[in-house]
C-alpha positions, 0 to 999 in steps of 0.5 A: 607569953605565947608565940603564934606563927602566922603567914600570908596568902594561900600557896604550897602543896600537898606532900604524899607520905605515909607517916600518919594515919587517918583512923582513931587512936587504937583503931584495929584497922590502920587507914593511911592517908591520901595525902600529907600536908606538911605546915611547919615542924610538929604540924603534918595533917592527914588528909582522908577523902576524895580529891578532882585532881583533873582541876587546879587547884584540887577540889577536895570533898567528904573528908577527914583532917587530922593532926598528925601530933598527939596534941589532939585526939579529935579530927582538925575538921570533918566535910561533910558531902555538901561542901567542897573545898581548896585545901593549902599550905601558906606561912606555916598555917593550914588553909581550908577554902570552903566553896559555896555557890554564889551569884557572882558568875556572868549576869548574876549566875551561881558559880561555885566560889571560896566563901569561908576560910578556916586557917589552922594554926600551931601555937607554942608555949615559949616557956614549957613548949607546950603546944596546941592547934588552934582555928581561926575563920573569916568571910572571904567571899567577893561580892561584887555589887551589881547594876541597877540594871541587874537589881531590876531584872531580879525585882521583876522576877521576884514580884512574878513568884507566888508566895503559895508555891515553894521557893526552888529557884536557887539562882534567883534567890541569890541574886536577890541576896547580892542586891541586897548586900549594899542597899537597905531596901533589899536587905529588908526585902531579902529578911523579910522572904521568909515571911511570904514565900515558903521555903523547904529542903536545901533552898532552905538551908541555902537561904540561912547561909545567905543571911549569915553571910549577909550579916558577917558582911555588913558586920565587916563593913560597920567596924 
C-alpha cells in the first residue's frame, strides 16, 4: 500500500540553513545552498542558483534543486537559464511554477506568467518504510478568450506579413496562439504557420512550446 502526501495551493516560505549541500555525492568541493526548502519530515530540498528577492513572489533562475535525503543521487530538477520559476512549499509538496511569456497582458501584450507546474511529492511504503520522491506536472496557464476585435487586429497583422521574411514578432505569434485556443479555424491556421512562414532560433522554439500548450489545453477540454 502506498501513502501519498498531497496538498492544495502553494504557500509557505523557504528556510535558510546549512544542513544540505548542492554538490554531487563524493565531490571534492562542497557547495553550500543558498536556501533549503523544508517540505515534510525526510524531505528537504537544497536550492543552488539565482534568486531575485526584489519582487514577490521571488523569481528563481538557472538553478539546481537537490534532495537532502539519499533516496536519489540525481538532482530533482536542473533549470536552464531560458525560463524563470516561482518555488513554494504547499501541503507537503515542493511546487515549481515555470514562467512563460504569454499574450495575457493588456490587449494581448506578452507578460511572464506561471505556465507549467511541477509537484515533487514524498511517497512512503507503509509496510517497508521505503520512500521515493515523485514528480507530477500540469498546465496551469490562465489563457483568457480574446475578443473578436482583438483577433481581427491579429489577423490584419498576420495577413500583412511576407512569408519570405523570417518571423521575428513573438507578440504577434502569441496573439495568433491565443486566438487559436478556443477557435477551430484559428487553431488550423496556427498549426499551419510553419508551412507558410519562416521560423528560426528563439521564435521557432517559442512556436513549438505554444503548440505543446495549445494541444494540452485542447486535450483537457475534451476530457
